[in-house]
C-alpha positions in Angstrom: -26.6 3.1 5.9 -24.9 6.5 5.9 -23.7 7.4 2.4 -20.3 8.4 3.9 -19.9 4.9 5.3 -20.7 3.4 1.9 -18.0 5.6 0.4 -15.4 4.7 3.1 -16.2 0.9 2.8 -16.0 1.1 -1.0 -12.4 2.1 -0.9 -11.6 -1.2 0.9 -11.5 -0.2 4.6 -12.2 -3.1 7.0 -15.2 -3.0 9.3 -12.8 -2.6 12.2 -11.1 0.4 10.6 -14.5 2.0 10.0 -15.5 1.3 13.6 -12.3 3.0 14.8 -13.0 6.0 12.7 -16.5 6.4 13.9 -15.6 5.9 17.5 -13.3 8.9 17.2 -16.1 11.1 16.1 -18.0 12.9 18.9 -21.5 11.4 19.5 -23.2 14.6 18.2 -21.6 14.3 14.8 -22.1 10.6 14.1 -25.0 11.3 11.7 -24.0 11.6 8.1 -22.3 14.9 8.0 -19.3 17.0 7.2 -17.1 16.0 10.1 -17.3 12.3 9.2 -16.6 13.0 5.6 -13.5 15.1 6.4 -11.9 12.4 8.7 -8.6 11.2 7.4 -6.8 8.0 8.3 -3.0 8.3 8.6 -0.9 5.3 7.9 2.7 5.2 9.0 5.7 3.1 7.9 9.4 2.8 8.1 12.4 0.9 6.8 14.2 -1.9 8.6 16.8 0.4 10.2 14.3 3.1 11.1 16.2 5.7 9.1 13.3 6.4 6.9 9.8 7.0 8.2 6.8 8.0 6.1 3.1 8.8 6.4 0.2 8.2 4.0 -3.0 10.3 4.4 -5.1 8.8 1.6 -6.6 5.5 0.7 -4.6 2.5 -0.5 -6.2 1.0 -3.6 -5.7 -2.0 -5.9 -4.0 -4.3 -3.4 -2.5 -7.5 -4.9 0.2 -10.1 -4.5 2.8 -9.9 -7.4 4.7 -13.1 -8.3 6.9 -11.6 -11.1 10.6 -12.4 -10.9 11.5 -8.7 -10.4 9.3 -8.4 -7.3 10.5 -11.8 -5.9 14.1 -10.7 -6.3 13.6 -7.2 -5.0 11.9 -8.5 -1.8 13.7 -11.8 -1.5 10.4 -13.5 -1.1 7.8 -15.7 -2.9 5.8 -12.5 -3.8 5.4 -8.8 -3.0 2.1 -7.5 -1.6 1.5 -4.0 -2.8 -1.1 -1.3 -3.2 -1.4 2.0 -5.1 -1.2 5.3 -3.3 -1.5 8.8 -4.6 1.9 10.5 -4.6 0.2 13.6 -3.1 -0.9 11.5 -0.1 2.7 10.4 0.6 5.0 12.3 3.0 8.5 11.3 4.0 8.9 12.5 7.6 12.4 11.2 8.2 15.4 10.1 6.1 14.8 11.8 2.8 18.5 11.8 2.3 18.6 8.0 2.7 16.2 7.4 -0.2 17.9 6.0 -3.3 16.4 4.9 -6.6 17.1 2.1 -9.1 15.6 2.1 -12.5 14.5 -1.6 -12.7 13.0 -1.2 -16.2 12.5 1.9 -18.4 10.4 4.4 -16.5 10.0 2.3 -13.4 12.0 3.4 -10.3 12.4 1.3 -7.2 12.9 3.6 -4.2 14.8 2.0 -1.3 16.8 2.8 1.9 20.5 3.2 1.2 21.4 2.0 4.7 19.3 -1.2 5.1 18.0 -1.8 1.6 14.2 -1.8 2.5 12.0 -1.3 -0.5 10.0 1.9 0.2 7.9 2.4 -3.0 8.0 2.4 -6.8 7.5 5.5 -8.9 6.6 5.6 -12.6 7.6 8.1 -15.3 4.3 7.4 -17.1 2.2 7.9 -13.9 4.1 10.2 -11.5 0.9 10.8 -9.5 0.8 7.2 -8.3 3.3 5.1 -6.2 3.2 1.3 -5.8 3.7 0.7 -2.1 5.0 -2.6 -0.8 2.8 -3.2 2.3 5.6 -4.9 4.3 7.1 -1.5 5.4 3.8 -0.3 7.0 3.8 0.0 10.8 0.0 0.3 11.0 -2.8 -1.9 9.7 -3.8 -0.5 6.3 -7.3 -1.8 6.7 -7.3 -3.3 3.2 -6.5 -6.8 1.9 -5.2 -8.2 -1.4 -7.8 -9.0 -4.0 -5.7 -11.1 -6.5 -2.4 -12.7 -7.4 -0.7 -11.5 -10.6 2.1 -12.9 -12.7 1.5 -16.4 -11.3 3.1 -17.8 -14.5 6.4 -16.6 -13.0 5.7 -17.6 -9.4 8.4 -19.4 -7.4 8.2 -23.1 -8.1 8.5 -23.9 -4.4 5.5 -21.8 -3.4 1.9 -23.0 -3.6 -0.9 -20.4 -3.6 -3.3 -21.7 -0.9 -6.0 -19.0 -0.9 -9.1 -18.4 -3.0 -8.0 -15.1 -4.5 -8.2 -14.6 -8.3 -5.1 -15.6 -10.1 -3.7 -14.1 -13.3 -0.9 -15.5 -15.4 0.2 -12.0 -16.1 -0.9 -8.6 -14.8 -4.7 -8.8 -14.2 
């Protein structure tokens, strides 16, 4: 297997996403080479009202379902599915003026749309280079899937986890 393919699959891209990437490469460059290594996937997302649109040009990592009470309240749901993304891979393409922040705990800032309230991402004082992205605002398939449930000790009592993913009482 091509070492570039191994690198791409190791960051959590699905087989379909990899196939789509390779089908976009001209036949002559399908061998392990620079063109394949330089390909970038662009993900796009938006808020409910469409006032904010963003793009992500790097990989999403550490995908998980969070059942903490803060995430449940913020998303009005049983849990939040999120991933980490490098801040340098994020670009707001529309609606920068609509982005508002709320400091939910010291050094943790929830960024949301001031018009519709959609949660856009979370930024951290301690790690400004990383955003936590709730996957619900993505308009494209990220090609990654959650690997675990965290804070299941705080999960909604009316929700039963029905998959085989690892479960952690706190942050795992």
